[in-house]
C-alpha positions as a Python dict, from the first residue, in 0.01 Angstrom:
ca = {
    (1, 'M'): (0, 0, 0),
    (2, 'Q'): (-380, 52, -110),
    (3, 'A'): (-431, -227, 161),
    (4, 'R'): (-304, -75, 406),
    (5, 'L'): (-442, 253, 294),
    (6, 'K'): (-769, 103, 286),
    (7, 'G'): (-722, -82, 638),
    (8, 'L'): (-645, 308, 765),
    (9, 'A'): (-948, 462, 646),
    (10, 'K'): (-1152, 139, 769),
    (11, 'K'): (-978, 178, 1152),
    (12, 'E'): (-1058, 559, 1168),
    (13, 'L'): (-1385, 530, 1048),
    (14, 'L'): (-1506, 245, 1318),
    (15, 'Q'): (-1336, 472, 1553),
    (16, 'L'): (-1554, 771, 1490),
    (17, 'L'): (-1822, 523, 1457),
    (18, 'R'): (-1765, 379, 1789),
    (19, 'G'): (-1731, 715, 1947),
    (20, 'R'): (-2051, 846, 2132),
    (21, 'Q'): (-1976, 1216, 2025),
    (22, 'L'): (-2044, 1133, 1662),
    (23, 'V'): (-2417, 997, 1768),
    (24, 'I'): (-2466, 1301, 1996),
    (25, 'F'): (-2329, 1560, 1764),
    (26, 'F'): (-2540, 1404, 1505),
    (27, 'L'): (-2850, 1406, 1702),
    (28, 'A'): (-2767, 1737, 1819),
    (29, 'Q'): (-2748, 1854, 1442),
    (30, 'L'): (-3062, 1720, 1353),
    (31, 'V'): (-3277, 1834, 1625),
    (32, 'L'): (-3140, 2220, 1578),
    (33, 'A'): (-3179, 2205, 1189),
    (34, 'T'): (-3555, 2082, 1282),
    (35, 'A'): (-3644, 2306, 1504),
    (36, 'S'): (-3471, 2627, 1317),
    (37, 'L'): (-3661, 2525, 1032),
    (38, 'A'): (-3996, 2467, 1211),
    (39, 'L'): (-3936, 2817, 1388),
    (40, 'A'): (-3846, 2986, 1015),
    (41, 'A'): (-4208, 2808, 873),
    (42, 'R'): (-4394, 2951, 1173),
    (43, 'Q'): (-4248, 3259, 1060),
    (44, 'W'): (-4311, 3267, 742),
    (45, 'Q'): (-4652, 3151, 815),
    (46, 'R'): (-4715, 3472, 1003),
    (47, 'E'): (-4614, 3697, 735),
    (48, 'A'): (-4817, 3521, 482),
    (49, 'E'): (-5130, 3528, 687),
    (50, 'S'): (-5023, 3961, 739),
    (51, 'A'): (-5000, 3970, 388),
    (52, 'V'): (-5363, 3855, 300),
    (53, 'L'): (-5495, 4053, 593),
    (54, 'V'): (-5315, 4332, 386),
    (55, 'R'): (-5481, 4259, 94),
    (56, 'E'): (-5857, 4225, 198),
    (57, 'T'): (-5751, 4559, 421),
    (58, 'N'): (-5664, 4722, 91),
    (59, 'Q'): (-5961, 4584, -101),
    (60, 'R'): (-6211, 4721, 182),
    (61, 'R'): (-6052, 5109, 181),
    (62, 'L'): (-6021, 5142, -225),
    (63, 'A'): (-6385, 4996, -282),
    (64, 'G'): (-6514, 5316, -38),
    (65, 'L'): (-6372, 5578, -206),
    (66, 'T'): (-6548, 5833, -380),
    (67, 'D'): (-6278, 5981, -646),
    (68, 'W'): (-5952, 5984, -786),
    (69, 'G'): (-5869, 6245, -533),
    (70, 'A'): (-5974, 6053, -265),
    (71, 'L'): (-5725, 5735, -378),
    (72, 'E'): (-5464, 6014, -359),
    (73, 'K'): (-5502, 6089, -4),
    (74, 'A'): (-5590, 5707, 88),
    (75, 'G'): (-5305, 5553, -101),
    (76, 'V'): (-5238, 5186, -161),
    (77, 'I'): (-5130, 4963, 76),
    (78, 'L'): (-4844, 4743, -41),
    (79, 'P'): (-4783, 4406, 123),
    (80, 'P'): (-4409, 4298, 138),
    (81, 'P'): (-4290, 3985, -47),
    (82, 'V'): (-4314, 3668, 143),
    (83, 'A'): (-4092, 3394, 1),
    (84, 'A'): (-3987, 3125, 205),
    (85, 'G'): (-3643, 3126, 90),
    (86, 'R'): (-3570, 3423, 254),
    (87, 'F'): (-3671, 3268, 629),
    (88, 'L'): (-3389, 3068, 573),
    (89, 'V'): (-3102, 3299, 603),
    (90, 'A'): (-3315, 3611, 805),
    (91, 'A'): (-3541, 3665, 1078),
    (92, 'R'): (-3578, 4025, 982),
    (93, 'S'): (-3904, 4050, 837),
    (94, 'W'): (-3942, 4318, 576),
    (95, 'P'): (-4236, 4608, 610),
    (96, 'G'): (-4506, 4662, 355),
    (97, 'F'): (-4563, 5052, 243),
    (98, 'L'): (-4869, 5308, 239),
    (99, 'V'): (-4780, 5475, -102),
    (100, 'T'): (-4999, 5807, -190),
    (101, 'G'): (-4957, 6031, -415),
    (102, 'V'): (-4665, 6235, -415),
    (103, 'E'): (-4517, 6159, -75),
    (104, 'L'): (-4264, 5898, -18),
    (105, 'P'): (-4418, 5578, 118),
    (106, 'S'): (-4469, 5536, 467),
    (107, 'A'): (-4363, 5200, 615),
    (108, 'M'): (-4631, 4988, 792),
    (109, 'G'): (-4496, 4779, 1077),
    (110, 'G'): (-4204, 4504, 994),
    (111, 'A'): (-3836, 4544, 1001),
    (112, 'A'): (-3862, 4435, 1355),
    (113, 'G'): (-3508, 4281, 1518),
    (114, 'E'): (-3458, 3935, 1489),
    (115, 'D'): (-3666, 3718, 1761),
    (116, 'F'): (-3464, 3400, 1669),
    (117, 'A'): (-3159, 3281, 1490),
    (118, 'P'): (-3243, 3195, 1128),
    (119, 'P'): (-3132, 2825, 1015),
    (120, 'A'): (-2824, 2959, 832),
    (121, 'K'): (-2687, 3109, 1138),
    (122, 'V'): (-2778, 2801, 1360),
    (123, 'L'): (-2597, 2578, 1113),
    (124, 'L'): (-2295, 2781, 1028),
    (125, 'L'): (-2211, 2798, 1414),
    (126, 'F'): (-2344, 2429, 1540),
    (127, 'C'): (-2192, 2286, 1189),
    (128, 'S'): (-1844, 2478, 1183),
    (129, 'L'): (-1812, 2382, 1567),
    (130, 'T'): (-1922, 1990, 1557),
    (131, 'A'): (-1594, 1976, 1255),
    (132, 'L'): (-1402, 2116, 1513),
    (133, 'L'): (-1465, 1910, 1770),
    (134, 'L'): (-1444, 1553, 1537),
    (135, 'S'): (-1122, 1653, 1407),
    (136, 'F'): (-910, 1872, 1694),
    (137, 'D'): (-766, 1480, 1802),
    (138, 'A'): (-689, 1363, 1507),
    (139, 'I'): (-285, 1374, 1553),
    (140, 'S'): (-315, 1474, 1914),
    (141, 'G'): (-527, 1195, 2026),
    (142, 'E'): (-297, 915, 1850),
    (143, 'K'): (9, 1072, 2001),
    (144, 'A'): (-117, 1094, 2373),
    (145, 'Q'): (-246, 716, 2333),
    (146, 'R'): (131, 630, 2217),
    (147, 'T'): (-22, 491, 1879),
    (148, 'L'): (101, 738, 1617),
    (149, 'G'): (433, 576, 1551),
    (150, 'L'): (284, 267, 1503),
    (151, 'L'): (82, 422, 1214),
    (152, 'L'): (322, 581, 1054),
    (153, 'S'): (542, 244, 1016),
    (154, 'V'): (221, 131, 890),
    (155, 'T'): (169, 350, 605),
    (156, 'G'): (543, 479, 564),
    (157, 'S'): (444, 845, 503),
    (158, 'R'): (326, 1089, 692),
    (159, 'R'): (131, 1270, 391),
    (160, 'E'): (-57, 945, 348),
    (161, 'L'): (-138, 912, 712),
    (162, 'L'): (-253, 1276, 733),
    (163, 'Q'): (-450, 1246, 394),
    (164, 'V'): (-624, 938, 496),
    (165, 'K'): (-740, 1069, 810),
    (166, 'F'): (-845, 1381, 691),
    (167, 'L'): (-1053, 1234, 389),
    (168, 'V'): (-1227, 1012, 631),
    (169, 'R'): (-1317, 1260, 913),
    (170, 'A'): (-1439, 1504, 637),
    (171, 'A'): (-1642, 1271, 475),
    (172, 'V'): (-1813, 1178, 812),
    (173, 'V'): (-1856, 1536, 897),
    (174, 'V'): (-2043, 1630, 505),
    (175, 'G'): (-2258, 1326, 548),
    (176, 'A'): (-2390, 1423, 896),
    (177, 'V'): (-2434, 1770, 740),
    (178, 'V'): (-2614, 1657, 452),
    (179, 'I'): (-2792, 1359, 618),
    (180, 'S'): (-2926, 1585, 894),
    (181, 'Q'): (-3050, 1868, 702),
    (182, 'L'): (-3236, 1647, 451),
    (183, 'L'): (-3414, 1457, 736),
    (184, 'A'): (-3494, 1797, 877),
    (185, 'A'): (-3623, 1949, 545),
    (186, 'A'): (-3848, 1626, 538),
    (187, 'V'): (-3996, 1662, 908),
    (188, 'T'): (-4080, 2032, 832),
    (189, 'S'): (-4177, 1926, 507),
    (190, 'L'): (-4463, 1698, 651),
    (191, 'L'): (-4532, 1937, 916),
    (192, 'V'): (-4586, 2262, 724),
    (193, 'P'): (-4608, 2141, 381),
    (194, 'E'): (-4707, 2461, 261),
    (195, 'F'): (-4335, 2628, 370),
    (196, 'T'): (-4143, 2345, 199),
    (197, 'G'): (-4403, 2404, -116),
    (198, 'D'): (-4331, 2741, -163),
    (199, 'P'): (-4112, 2739, -489),
    (200, 'T'): (-3804, 2975, -338),
    (201, 'F'): (-3787, 2721, -65),
    (202, 'W'): (-3557, 2400, -219),
    (203, 'G'): (-3329, 2659, -441),
    (204, 'V'): (-3217, 2799, -118),
    (205, 'F'): (-3227, 2520, 129),
    (206, 'L'): (-2943, 2314, -175),
    (207, 'G'): (-2714, 2642, -138),
    (208, 'L'): (-2772, 2627, 251),
    (209, 'M'): (-2624, 2277, 226),
    (210, 'V'): (-2354, 2306, -12),
    (211, 'F'): (-2188, 2587, 231),
    (212, 'C'): (-2263, 2447, 518),
    (213, 'A'): (-2089, 2139, 404),
    (214, 'A'): (-1822, 2367, 274),
    (215, 'V'): (-1778, 2544, 599),
    (216, 'S'): (-1741, 2240, 798),
    (217, 'L'): (-1458, 2100, 544),
    (218, 'L'): (-1311, 2451, 629),
    (219, 'F'): (-1326, 2368, 1031),
    (220, 'V'): (-1218, 2035, 991),
    (221, 'A'): (-922, 2164, 828),
    (222, 'V'): (-895, 2411, 1119),
    (223, 'G'): (-909, 2155, 1343),
    (224, 'F'): (-615, 1915, 1181),
    (225, 'A'): (-407, 2229, 1214),
    (226, 'A'): (-469, 2261, 1578),
    (227, 'S'): (-397, 1908, 1632),
    (228, 'C'): (-84, 1918, 1448),
    (229, 'L'): (28, 2227, 1569),
    (230, 'F'): (-41, 2118, 1996),
    (231, 'P'): (28, 1735, 2012),
    (232, 'E'): (-143, 1761, 2345),
    (233, 'P'): (-509, 1678, 2330),
    (234, 'L'): (-634, 1915, 2594),
    (235, 'V'): (-386, 2229, 2424),
    (236, 'S'): (-521, 2133, 2069),
    (237, 'L'): (-869, 2167, 2203),
    (238, 'L'): (-824, 2503, 2324),
    (239, 'A'): (-651, 2617, 2047),
    (240, 'A'): (-925, 2465, 1794),
    (241, 'I'): (-1185, 2664, 2015),
    (242, 'G'): (-984, 2976, 2012),
    (243, 'A'): (-941, 2950, 1630),
    (244, 'W'): (-1372, 2886, 1610),
    (245, 'V'): (-1424, 3207, 1838),
    (246, 'L'): (-1151, 3434, 1627),
    (247, 'L'): (-1294, 3311, 1299),
    (248, 'V'): (-1664, 3367, 1379),
    (249, 'I'): (-1711, 3581, 1643),
    (250, 'A'): (-1418, 3791, 1736),
    (251, 'L'): (-1308, 3926, 1363),
    (252, 'P'): (-1646, 3971, 1226),
    (253, 'G'): (-1771, 4172, 1510),
    (254, 'F'): (-1432, 4382, 1475),
    (255, 'G'): (-1497, 4406, 1111),
    (256, 'E'): (-1823, 4519, 1193),
    (257, 'G'): (-1761, 4776, 1415),
    (258, 'V'): (-1472, 4888, 1181),
    (259, 'A'): (-1697, 4964, 908),
    (260, 'R'): (-1988, 5143, 1109),
    (261, 'A'): (-1704, 5363, 1225),
    (262, 'L'): (-1556, 5427, 902),
    (263, 'V'): (-1907, 5465, 724),
    (264, 'P'): (-2183, 5450, 928),
    (265, 'P'): (-2515, 5380, 771),
    (266, 'P'): (-2759, 5659, 693),
    (267, 'S'): (-2980, 5807, 957),
    (268, 'R'): (-3335, 5731, 909),
    (269, 'N'): (-3432, 6045, 1151),
    (270, 'L'): (-3234, 6263, 918),
    (271, 'F'): (-3386, 6136, 604),
    (272, 'E'): (-3730, 6174, 734),
    (273, 'A'): (-3650, 6531, 868),
    (274, 'Q'): (-3539, 6661, 552),
    (275, 'A'): (-3846, 6482, 355),
    (276, 'A'): (-4066, 6685, 588),
    (277, 'S'): (-3891, 6961, 529),
    (278, 'L'): (-3943, 6947, 140),
    (279, 'Y'): (-4269, 6885, 180),
    (280, 'A'): (-4321, 7215, 423),
    (281, 'R'): (-4154, 7417, 168),
    (282, 'N'): (-4344, 7283, -129),
    (283, 'A'): (-4674, 7360, 68),
    (284, 'Q'): (-4557, 7698, 88),
    (285, 'R'): (-4475, 7731, -239),
    (286, 'M'): (-4831, 7655, -348),
    (287, 'A'): (-5000, 7901, -107),
    (288, 'E'): (-4803, 8162, -247),
    (289, 'A'): (-4858, 8079, -584),
    (290, 'I'): (-5209, 8029, -577),
    (291, 'A'): (-5279, 8308, -360),
    (292, 'E'): (-5289, 8568, -689),
    (293, 'P'): (-5532, 8330, -883),
    (294, 'L'): (-5768, 8284, -603),
    (295, 'R'): (-5769, 8642, -520),
    (296, 'R'): (-5902, 8713, -882),
    (297, 'W'): (-6158, 8425, -870),
    (298, 'V'): (-6325, 8528, -541),
    (299, 'Q'): (-6326, 8906, -679),
    (300, 'E'): (-6477, 8814, -1011),
    (301, 'G'): (-6689, 8511, -896),
    (302, 'P'): (-6790, 8208, -1103),
    (303, 'A'): (-6701, 8354, -1435),
    (304, 'L'): (-6365, 8260, -1367),
    (305, 'Q'): (-6410, 7929, -1243),
    (306, 'R'): (-6303, 7708, -1508),
    (307, 'W'): (-6001, 7956, -1562),
    (308, 'F'): (-5923, 7913, -1181),
    (309, 'E'): (-5928, 7548, -1212),
    (310, 'E'): (-5674, 7512, -1492),
    (311, 'E'): (-5444, 7799, -1354),
    (312, 'A'): (-5466, 7582, -1020),
    (313, 'N'): (-5441, 7246, -1170),
    (314, 'R'): (-5121, 7380, -1343),
    (315, 'I'): (-4929, 7544, -1071),
    (316, 'R'): (-5011, 7220, -896),
    (317, 'R'): (-4870, 7014, -1156),
    (318, 'E'): (-4529, 7206, -1132),
    (319, 'L'): (-4493, 7226, -806),
    (320, 'R'): (-4597, 6826, -758),
    (321, 'G'): (-4341, 6753, -1012),
    (322, 'E'): (-4080, 6992, -858),
    (323, 'L'): (-4130, 6822, -526),
    (324, 'A'): (-4100, 6490, -685),
    (325, 'R'): (-3786, 6561, -844),
    (326, 'E'): (-3658, 6669, -485),
    (327, 'L'): (-3796, 6374, -322),
    (328, 'A'): (-3634, 6138, -544),
    (329, 'A'): (-3316, 6296, -534),
    (330, 'L'): (-3320, 6271, -142),
    (331, 'F'): (-3403, 5924, -167),
    (332, 'A'): (-3154, 5830, -437),
    (333, 'G'): (-2903, 5981, -200),
    (334, 'Q'): (-3021, 5764, 77),
    (335, 'L'): (-3002, 5450, -142),
    (336, 'R'): (-2648, 5543, -224),
    (337, 'A'): (-2535, 5617, 148),
    (338, 'E'): (-2655, 5266, 251),
    (339, 'A'): (-2516, 5113, -57),
    (340, 'R'): (-2173, 5286, 97),
    (341, 'A'): (-2244, 5113, 432),
    (342, 'A'): (-2316, 4791, 264),
    (343, 'A'): (-2017, 4819, 60),
    (344, 'A'): (-1778, 4913, 355),
    (345, 'R'): (-1906, 4604, 579),
    (346, 'D'): (-1876, 4364, 268),
    (347, 'W'): (-1471, 4496, 279),
    (348, 'A'): (-1447, 4455, 620),
    (349, 'V'): (-1585, 4082, 670),
    (350, 'G'): (-1656, 3975, 347),
    (351, 'W'): (-1318, 3790, 327),
    (352, 'L'): (-1367, 3584, 630),
    (353, 'P'): (-1505, 3238, 599),
    (354, 'T'): (-1826, 3330, 794),
    (355, 'G'): (-1842, 3674, 606),
    (356, 'L'): (-1834, 3492, 283),
    (357, 'Y'): (-2068, 3228, 386),
    (358, 'E'): (-2340, 3499, 496),
    (359, 'Q'): (-2320, 3713, 216),
    (360, 'A'): (-2351, 3408, -19),
    (361, 'M'): (-2651, 3333, 175),
    (362, 'L'): (-2808, 3648, 205),
    (363, 'R'): (-2774, 3689, -163),
    (364, 'L'): (-2904, 3383, -255),
    (365, 'G'): (-3225, 3449, -36),
    (366, 'G'): (-3299, 3787, -147),
    (367, 'A'): (-3236, 3940, 213),
    (368, 'D'): (-2928, 4147, 141),
    (369, 'A'): (-2889, 4495, 146),
    (370, 'A'): (-2866, 4504, -235),
    (371, 'S'): (-3239, 4293, -245),
    (372, 'W'): (-3349, 4536, 16),
    (373, 'R'): (-3274, 4882, -192),
    (374, 'S'): (-3432, 4679, -466),
    (375, 'Y'): (-3761, 4622, -274),
    (376, 'L'): (-3768, 5002, -180),
    (377, 'Q'): (-3667, 5139, -518),
    (378, 'A'): (-3987, 4909, -659),
    (379, 'V'): (-4205, 5089, -390),
    (380, 'V'): (-4082, 5426, -470),
    (381, 'D'): (-4138, 5353, -851),
    (382, 'Y'): (-4492, 5205, -792),
    (383, 'G'): (-4593, 5528, -625),
    (384, 'Q'): (-4486, 5710, -918),
    (385, 'V'): (-4712, 5498, -1163),
    (386, 'L'): (-4971, 5567, -847),
    (387, 'A'): (-4958, 5912, -892),
    (388, 'K'): (-4947, 5912, -1285),
    (389, 'T'): (-5260, 5712, -1304),
    (390, 'V'): (-5434, 5992, -1030),
    (391, 'E'): (-5319, 6289, -1220),
    (392, 'K'): (-5469, 6123, -1552),
    (393, 'K'): (-5788, 5974, -1392),
    (394, 'A'): (-5861, 6288, -1169),
    (395, 'G'): (-5834, 6552, -1433),
    (396, 'S'): (-5877, 6917, -1285),
    (397, 'V'): (-5813, 7007, -950),
    (398, 'Q'): (-6122, 7014, -800),
    (399, 'Y'): (-6214, 7319, -647),
    (400, 'V'): (-6611, 7432, -679),
    (401, 'A'): (-6736, 7749, -618),
    (402, 'V'): (-7102, 7646, -632),
    (403, 'Q'): (-7277, 7364, -408),
    (404, 'E'): (-7339, 7081, -617),
    (405, 'E'): (-7418, 6700, -514),
    (406, 'D'): (-7106, 6507, -579),
    (407, 'P'): (-6996, 6704, -927),
    (408, 'Y'): (-6756, 6472, -990),
    (409, 'S'): (-6900, 6132, -957),
    (410, 'H'): (-6755, 6022, -1266),
    (411, 'S'): (-6438, 6019, -1159),
    (412, 'R'): (-6458, 5708, -918),
    (413, 'P'): (-6176, 5476, -906),
    (414, 'R'): (-6230, 5125, -984),
    (415, 'L'): (-6023, 4851, -832),
    (416, 'E'): (-5923, 4696, -1156),
    (417, 'E'): (-5777, 5038, -1267),
    (418, 'I'): (-5541, 5069, -1020),
    (419, 'P'): (-5208, 4979, -1111),
    (420, 'S'): (-5056, 4629, -950),
    (421, 'F'): (-4738, 4618, -782),
    (422, 'S'): (-4463, 4381, -863),
    (423, 'A'): (-4228, 4308, -617),
    (424, 'P'): (-3841, 4184, -740),
    (425, 'P'): (-3802, 3827, -787),
    (426, 'L'): (-3585, 3633, -494),
    (427, 'F'): (-3207, 3575, -618),
    (428, 'Q'): (-3140, 3189, -642),
    (429, 'D'): (-2839, 3172, -847),
    (430, 'L'): (-2608, 2927, -679),
    (431, 'A'): (-2375, 2913, -983),
    (432, 'S'): (-2307, 3302, -929),
    (433, 'Q'): (-2188, 3200, -580),
    (434, 'L'): (-1900, 2988, -696),
    (435, 'P'): (-1640, 3276, -627),
    (436, 'R'): (-1753, 3294, -258),
    (437, 'L'): (-1744, 2906, -253),
    (438, 'V'): (-1409, 2893, -387),
    (439, 'A'): (-1269, 3116, -141),
    (440, 'I'): (-1432, 2926, 160),
    (441, 'C'): (-1206, 2633, -23),
    (442, 'L'): (-893, 2810, -38),
    (443, 'W'): (-932, 2911, 331),
    (444, 'G'): (-942, 2570, 404),
    (445, 'C'): (-623, 2484, 187),
    (446, 'F'): (-466, 2721, 398),
    (447, 'F'): (-524, 2538, 686),
    (448, 'S'): (-465, 2211, 542),
    (449, 'V'): (-126, 2325, 427),
    (450, 'V'): (-34, 2473, 790),
    (451, 'A'): (-143, 2136, 924),
    (452, 'V'): (82, 1928, 669),
    (453, 'M'): (384, 2182, 748),
    (454, 'A'): (335, 2118, 1139),
    (455, 'F'): (284, 1745, 1104),
    (456, 'K'): (622, 1702, 953),
    (457, 'R'): (778, 1842, 1318),
    (458, 'V'): (547, 1606, 1508),
    (459, 'D'): (765, 1388, 1714),
    (460, 'P'): (626, 1020, 1662),
    (461, 'R'): (711, 906, 1977),
}
């Protein structure tokens, strides 16, 4: 029995290796993986160069400030975090932010639409399609050649025949996935060593390779199910491609549409309009509150200079604190709305194989909605730290009644006194994504059961 199974496995392997399809698919997969990694490396280089330029611009702007009050108006430019691992799973760049005193941070560039498909998306599409095309004729091809009955007479068991065929084709498909991606990474490391030398690259790349292999196994099972359900090669090919379109394109697109209809993402324009309304109301309150102290100061002259500055500073601090609380509540509401929209999308497509794959990869690469919200929260938190530093260093409000030459020269900011910004770290814990990996495997088990049940009814003649 063992000799017969080994002979069947050898025959299946030689049949795949002699066919041109395997070589063509492997070369195409290698070219696509290399090209997508090269494009991701190019995008990463541009983002890294932009971040360096932002830092240099920031230093030049800050070096020309004359006092801490000017820093409050000029603000600090924060470059976005540039992690090589994120560009493996997302082509959407993150914006930097201009952080001033009490105002909400202003986005500066970035957040543009994807101008190329990231490696994770390219490999998902092509690896799944390759797995189907290498497995759809596993049974239908034997039946069309009238060799299925002979193979069953050799093995004596339908289960063993299906098992050997599945294991051989799955091993070939997974081997092609792993080898092509490793070769693509090796070529990329020779062309752009800085990209693969980034500490975030290899952890995300390992997760990409593991999940691509899992998805490939799933679609090998889909191909076997189509081959057993429809023993005619052409019909099984059409059924396999239909299943691919349904699982990869149609169902995810429909799920995202339903999620957007039920829980639409928050409107950025409405958020900005609400923030502008808070700023305008705060300015009006400031003008009304300071009118009376200003009238007394004008009437009584320089004798009330110190009193007026202390009173204006108290009013300003109170109103700024109130505005900061209102803006924080507004921003928190925006984040909650974004979290609800992301949760609805995960609920709609997160149970699909492609949804499981994309969520796991985005999480590993720190490019999911939760990572984006963490980055925004870190930027806003930095704005609060900067505002407190400015308030502490600037002292009283600078209302000057007499004409003096630079009366606040002692309050000039130094670059080392400006707080530094720490971006949230990239998420790379592959073990935490094991539930999603197991869920993809369960999908594969489902289609494998369908193939086994359907193969029992296949007429070997």
